[in-house]
C-alpha positions as CSV (number, residue, x, y, z in Angstrom):
1,X,-28.7,-18.5,-17.1
2,X,-26.4,-19.8,-14.4
3,X,-23.4,-17.6,-16.2
4,X,-25.4,-14.6,-15.1
5,X,-24.2,-13.3,-11.8
6,X,-26.8,-13.6,-9.0
7,X,-26.9,-9.4,-8.9
8,X,-27.3,-9.2,-12.7
9,X,-30.2,-11.9,-12.4
10,X,-32.0,-10.0,-9.9
11,X,-31.6,-6.7,-11.3
12,X,-33.0,-7.9,-14.9
13,X,-35.8,-9.9,-12.9
14,X,-37.0,-7.2,-10.7
15,X,-37.2,-4.6,-13.6
16,X,-39.7,-6.9,-15.4
17,X,-43.5,-7.1,-14.7
18,X,-43.6,-10.9,-14.2
19,X,-41.5,-13.8,-14.2
20,X,-42.6,-14.8,-17.7
21,X,-41.4,-11.5,-19.2
22,X,-38.4,-12.0,-17.3
23,X,-38.1,-15.5,-18.6
24,X,-38.5,-14.2,-22.2
25,X,-35.8,-11.4,-21.4
26,X,-33.2,-14.0,-20.3
27,X,-34.2,-16.6,-23.0
28,X,-35.1,-19.5,-20.9
29,X,-38.3,-21.1,-19.2
30,X,-40.3,-19.2,-16.6
31,X,-39.6,-22.5,-14.2
32,X,-36.2,-22.1,-14.8
33,X,-36.5,-18.2,-13.4
34,X,-38.4,-19.4,-10.6
35,X,-35.6,-22.2,-9.4
36,X,-33.0,-19.7,-9.9
37,X,-35.1,-17.0,-7.8
38,X,-35.9,-19.8,-5.2
39,X,-32.3,-20.4,-5.0
40,X,-30.6,-17.2,-4.3
41,X,-33.6,-16.4,-1.9
42,X,-32.7,-19.6,-0.3
43,X,-28.7,-18.8,-0.3
44,X,-29.4,-15.4,1.0
45,X,-32.2,-16.6,3.8
46,X,-34.6,-13.8,3.1
47,X,-37.6,-13.2,0.9
48,X,-36.9,-11.1,-2.5
49,X,-40.0,-10.9,-4.5
50,X,-44.0,-11.1,-3.5
51,X,-45.0,-13.0,-6.6
52,X,-48.7,-13.7,-8.2
53,X,-49.1,-15.4,-11.1
54,X,-49.4,-12.5,-13.3
55,X,-47.3,-9.9,-11.4
56,X,-44.5,-9.6,-8.6
57,X,-43.4,-6.9,-6.5
58,X,-40.1,-6.3,-4.5
59,X,-40.2,-6.9,-0.7
60,X,-38.0,-4.6,1.8
61,X,-35.3,-7.0,1.5
62,X,-35.4,-7.4,-2.2
63,X,-35.5,-3.4,-2.7
64,X,-32.2,-3.2,-0.7
65,X,-30.5,-6.3,-2.4
66,X,-31.6,-4.4,-6.1
67,X,-30.7,-0.9,-4.8
68,X,-27.2,-1.9,-3.3
69,X,-26.7,-4.8,-6.0
70,X,-27.1,-2.3,-9.1
71,X,-24.4,0.3,-7.3
72,X,-22.0,-2.6,-7.1
73,X,-22.7,-4.0,-10.5
74,X,-22.0,0.0,-11.7
75,X,-18.7,-0.2,-9.8
76,X,-17.9,-3.3,-11.4
77,X,-18.5,-1.9,-14.8
78,X,-16.4,0.9,-14.1
79,X,-13.4,-1.3,-12.8
80,X,-13.8,-3.4,-15.9
81,X,-13.6,-0.3,-18.3
82,X,-10.6,1.0,-16.7
83,X,-8.5,-2.1,-17.0
84,X,-9.6,-2.4,-20.5
85,X,-8.7,1.3,-21.2
86,X,-5.3,0.7,-19.5
87,X,-4.8,-2.0,-21.9
88,X,-5.0,0.1,-24.6
89,X,-3.9,3.6,-23.1
90,X,-0.4,3.6,-21.5
91,X,-1.0,4.9,-17.8
92,X,-0.3,4.3,-14.5
93,X,3.0,3.3,-12.2
94,X,6.0,1.6,-14.0
95,X,8.8,0.2,-11.6
96,X,12.1,-0.3,-13.3
97,X,15.2,-1.4,-11.9
98,X,18.7,-1.1,-13.5
99,X,22.5,-1.0,-12.7
100,X,24.1,2.3,-11.7
101,X,25.7,2.9,-14.6
102,X,23.7,2.0,-17.5
103,X,20.8,3.9,-15.4
104,X,22.4,7.0,-15.0
105,X,24.1,7.2,-18.5
106,X,21.2,6.1,-20.7
107,X,17.9,4.7,-19.1
108,X,17.4,8.1,-17.0
109,X,17.6,10.3,-20.2
110,X,15.3,7.4,-21.9
111,X,12.8,7.7,-19.1
112,X,12.6,11.7,-19.2
113,X,11.8,11.5,-23.4
114,X,9.5,8.8,-22.4
115,X,7.6,10.5,-19.8
116,X,7.2,13.5,-22.1
117,X,5.5,11.0,-24.4
118,X,3.7,9.5,-22.0
119,X,2.3,11.9,-19.4
120,X,-0.2,9.6,-18.1
121,X,2.7,7.7,-16.9
122,X,4.7,7.6,-13.6
123,X,7.9,6.0,-13.4
124,X,9.9,4.8,-10.4
125,X,13.7,4.3,-11.1
126,X,15.4,1.8,-8.6
127,X,19.3,1.7,-9.3
128,X,21.1,-1.2,-7.4
129,X,24.2,-2.7,-7.7
130,X,22.9,-5.9,-7.9
131,X,20.0,-7.5,-9.7
132,X,17.0,-7.3,-7.5
133,X,14.0,-10.0,-7.6
134,X,11.3,-8.9,-10.0
135,X,8.6,-10.0,-7.6
136,X,9.9,-9.5,-4.1
137,X,10.4,-5.7,-5.3
138,X,6.8,-5.4,-7.2
139,X,9.1,-4.5,-10.3
140,X,7.3,-3.9,-13.5
141,X,10.7,-4.0,-15.7
142,X,14.5,-4.9,-15.0
143,X,17.5,-4.2,-17.5
144,X,19.8,-6.8,-17.5
145,X,22.7,-7.8,-19.6
146,X,23.3,-11.2,-21.3
147,X,21.0,-14.1,-21.6
148,X,18.1,-14.0,-19.6
149,X,18.4,-15.6,-16.6
150,X,15.3,-17.8,-15.9
151,X,13.3,-19.0,-18.7
152,X,10.0,-18.2,-16.5
153,X,10.6,-14.7,-16.8
154,X,9.7,-13.0,-20.1
155,X,12.4,-11.1,-21.6
156,X,12.5,-8.7,-24.8
157,X,15.9,-8.0,-26.4
158,X,16.4,-4.1,-26.6
159,X,19.5,-3.4,-28.1
160,X,23.0,-5.2,-29.0
161,X,26.0,-5.0,-26.7
162,X,29.4,-6.3,-26.8
163,X,32.2,-6.6,-23.9
164,X,35.4,-4.8,-25.6
165,X,38.9,-5.2,-24.5
166,X,40.3,-1.7,-24.6
167,X,43.2,0.3,-23.1
168,X,44.6,4.0,-23.1
169,X,47.1,4.7,-25.9
170,X,49.9,5.9,-23.3
171,X,49.1,2.1,-21.6
172,X,50.0,0.4,-25.0
173,X,52.6,2.4,-25.9
174,X,54.5,1.4,-22.7
175,X,53.8,-2.1,-22.5
176,X,53.0,-3.0,-26.2
177,X,49.8,-4.3,-27.4
178,X,48.8,-7.9,-27.2
179,X,48.6,-10.4,-30.1
180,X,46.7,-13.1,-28.4
181,X,44.6,-13.7,-25.6
182,X,47.5,-15.5,-24.3
183,X,49.1,-12.4,-23.7
184,X,47.0,-11.0,-21.3
185,X,48.2,-12.7,-18.1
186,X,51.4,-10.3,-18.7
187,X,49.6,-7.2,-18.8
188,X,48.1,-5.3,-15.9
189,X,44.4,-5.6,-16.4
190,X,41.7,-3.6,-14.6
191,X,39.0,-5.8,-13.4
192,X,35.3,-5.4,-12.4
193,X,34.3,-7.5,-9.2
194,X,30.3,-8.1,-10.0
195,X,27.7,-10.5,-8.4
196,X,29.7,-13.8,-7.2
197,X,31.8,-15.3,-10.4
198,X,35.3,-15.2,-10.7
199,X,36.2,-11.7,-11.3
200,X,39.8,-12.1,-12.8
201,X,38.4,-15.0,-15.5
202,X,37.7,-13.2,-18.7
203,X,35.8,-15.3,-20.9
204,X,36.4,-14.5,-24.6
205,X,35.2,-15.4,-28.1
206,X,36.0,-14.5,-31.7
207,X,32.9,-15.8,-33.1
208,X,34.4,-19.5,-33.5
209,X,35.7,-20.5,-30.3
210,X,35.8,-19.1,-26.5
211,X,38.8,-19.0,-24.1
212,X,39.0,-18.1,-20.6
213,X,41.8,-16.1,-19.7
214,X,42.9,-15.7,-15.7
215,X,44.4,-12.3,-16.0
216,X,46.5,-10.3,-13.0
217,X,44.5,-7.3,-11.7
218,X,46.6,-4.9,-9.7
219,X,43.2,-2.9,-9.8
220,X,39.6,-4.1,-9.1
221,X,36.3,-2.3,-8.3
222,X,32.7,-2.9,-8.2
223,X,32.1,0.0,-10.6
224,X,32.2,-0.3,-14.2
225,X,32.9,3.7,-14.5
226,X,35.5,3.7,-12.0
227,X,37.5,1.1,-14.3
228,X,37.0,2.9,-17.1
229,X,38.5,6.0,-15.6
230,X,41.4,3.9,-14.6
231,X,42.0,2.8,-18.2
232,X,41.6,6.5,-19.4
233,X,44.6,7.4,-16.7
234,X,46.6,4.2,-18.4
235,X,46.6,1.8,-15.5
236,X,45.6,-1.0,-17.9
237,X,43.4,-3.2,-20.0
238,X,39.8,-3.1,-19.1
239,X,36.9,-5.4,-20.5
240,X,33.8,-3.3,-20.7
241,X,30.7,-2.9,-22.0
242,X,30.3,-1.2,-25.7
243,X,27.3,1.3,-24.2
244,X,30.4,2.6,-21.4
245,X,33.0,3.2,-23.9
246,X,31.7,3.8,-27.4
247,X,32.7,7.3,-26.8
248,X,36.3,6.6,-25.9
249,X,36.6,4.5,-28.7
250,X,35.2,6.7,-31.1
251,X,37.6,9.8,-29.7
252,X,40.7,7.7,-29.5
253,X,41.2,8.0,-25.6
254,X,40.8,4.6,-25.6
255,X,41.9,1.8,-27.9
256,X,40.8,-1.7,-28.9
257,X,42.5,-4.5,-27.9
258,X,42.7,-7.7,-29.5
259,X,39.7,-6.3,-31.7
260,X,38.8,-9.4,-33.4
261,X,38.2,-10.9,-29.5
262,X,35.2,-9.7,-27.4
263,X,33.5,-10.9,-24.2
264,X,30.7,-13.4,-24.2
265,X,27.3,-12.0,-25.1
266,X,26.0,-9.0,-23.2
267,X,23.1,-8.1,-25.3
268,X,20.9,-6.0,-23.3
269,X,17.3,-7.3,-22.2
270,X,14.3,-6.2,-20.3
271,X,12.8,-8.4,-17.9
272,X,8.9,-8.5,-16.6
273,X,6.9,-11.1,-15.1
274,X,4.3,-12.6,-17.0
275,X,1.3,-11.0,-15.7
276,X,2.7,-8.0,-17.2
277,X,2.8,-9.2,-20.7
278,X,-0.6,-7.4,-21.8
279,X,-0.2,-4.0,-19.9
280,X,0.0,-1.1,-22.3
281,X,2.4,0.8,-20.1
282,X,5.1,-2.1,-20.2
283,X,4.5,-2.6,-24.1
284,X,5.1,1.1,-24.6
285,X,8.3,1.1,-22.7
286,X,9.7,-1.7,-24.2
287,X,8.8,-0.6,-27.6
288,X,10.2,2.9,-26.7
289,X,13.4,1.5,-25.7
290,X,13.6,-0.7,-28.4
291,X,13.0,1.8,-31.0
292,X,15.6,4.4,-29.2
293,X,18.4,1.7,-29.2
294,X,17.7,0.3,-32.7
295,X,21.0,0.1,-34.6
296,X,23.1,0.6,-31.6
297,X,25.6,-2.1,-32.3
298,X,25.4,-1.9,-36.1
299,X,26.5,1.3,-36.2
300,X,29.5,0.4,-34.2
301,X,30.9,-2.7,-35.8
């Protein structure tokens, strides 16, 4: 009986003709009902029921408690139905963070298609050159590259992604093709300055071993698309994510350098706070992205 909220208990009690009838409806003894009612009246400091051995009637305070209490119970019921519905039907505001390049080129078009499929979801896309804290910025989802940074944050891998070495055919015709990673310091390398890491140290792997090469960088920038533009113009070798250069490689405007080598893992993950693991809108967007990018890496091996 104690698991029943006071409002619900009193609502049921007031609708019954007697304490005995209320006890039967609640599945407890009449003395149990009397004790619960007495405790409620003592807590509130007012008398809610006038009772006799056969019947009871509401006091003015009891009528107010019943009327306002049942309104509150209806509001709670509507709220709970709404929350349950939101778990089943994707709806509401979805706040997403990603980097400028991937956000503009791939995530923006993906969201355009997503909201057509789910018109009850509103999306705010916040692009930034640095990763934003999920909690501080009240984000639902953040798109990140590489391994998830924090085991306490939930993450789903939505697409494979490699960082590839490449250069324009004109540059390679003039300077030659490197044969091993040790040849890279003799070349002009275009570097992307991200975060606080040593930007001119390239970590490469062939699947069996990993090496760190310090490259010479006459050109550096904090925007990946500009680095690709410089590579296309023949200024040097760039190490860039496959999502950004796949089209240029396919067209021949860029050529793989040291094709057996690549940067360390840069798979694309969607991070989200643990409190959102049951949210229908988050699940729907993660499923949508995973389906959209399915086969990305396999088709480009």
